[in-house]
NURONU-92846 format. One record per residue (C-alpha): residue in three letters; x, y, z negated. Coordinates in Angstrom, 1 decimal, always signed. Layout:
! NURONU-92846
SITE  aa      x      y      z
SITE ALA      X      Y      Z
...
END
This chain:
! NURONU-92846
SITE  aa      x      y      z
SITE MET  -41.1  +13.8  +21.3
SITE ILE  -39.6  +14.0  +17.8
SITE ASP  -35.9  +14.7  +17.7
SITE LYS  -34.0  +12.5  +15.2
SITE PRO  -31.4  +14.2  +13.1
SITE VAL  -27.9  +13.6  +14.2
SITE PRO  -25.6  +12.6  +11.3
SITE ALA  -22.6  +14.8  +10.7
SITE PRO  -19.3  +13.2  +11.8
SITE ALA  -17.1  +11.7   +9.1
SITE PRO  -14.3  +13.9   +7.9
SITE GLU  -10.9  +13.2   +9.3
SITE PRO   -8.6  +11.2   +6.9
SITE ASP   -5.6  +13.0   +5.5
SITE ARG   -2.7  +11.9   +7.6
SITE THR   -0.1  +14.2   +6.0
SITE PRO   +3.3  +12.4   +5.9
SITE ARG   +4.4  +11.5   +2.4
SITE GLU   +7.6  +10.3   +1.0
SITE ASN   +7.8   +6.5   +1.1
SITE SER   +9.0   +5.2   -2.3
SITE VAL  +10.4   +2.0   -0.8
SITE LEU  +12.6   +4.0   +1.6
SITE ALA  +13.6   +6.6   -1.0
SITE GLU  +15.6   +4.1   -3.0
SITE PRO  +18.7   +2.5   -1.4
SITE ALA  +18.7   -1.2   -1.0
SITE THR  +21.3   -2.3   -3.5
SITE VAL  +21.9   -5.7   -5.1
SITE GLU  +20.8   -4.2   -8.5
SITE ALA  +17.6   -2.8   -7.0
SITE CYS  +16.8   -6.1   -5.3
SITE ALA  +17.5   -8.0   -8.5
SITE ARG  +15.2   -5.7  -10.5
SITE ASP  +12.4   -6.2   -7.9
SITE TYR  +12.9   -9.9   -7.9
SITE ALA  +12.7  -10.1  -11.7
SITE ALA   +9.7   -7.8  -11.8
SITE ALA   +7.8  -10.1   -9.4
SITE ALA   +8.4  -13.4  -11.3
SITE ASP   +4.8  -13.5  -12.5
SITE VAL   +3.5  -12.9   -9.0
SITE ARG   +5.6  -15.8   -7.6
SITE ALA   +4.4  -18.1  -10.3
SITE LEU   +0.8  -17.2   -9.6
SITE LEU   +1.2  -17.9   -5.9
SITE ALA   +3.0  -21.2   -6.6
SITE ARG   +0.0  -22.3   -8.7
SITE GLN   -2.4  -21.5   -5.9
SITE HIS   -0.6  -23.4   -3.3
END
């Protein structure tokens, strides 16, 4: 009987905790307005697709 080679197991993914950029910034009216303004093109694109 010929033994088939056994593939090596996949390496474990890096699960090191990292700082979350969304949670790092406080939710202020100014920050929300900035995000809303920055996403205007995305909203327009989604509106055209609907």
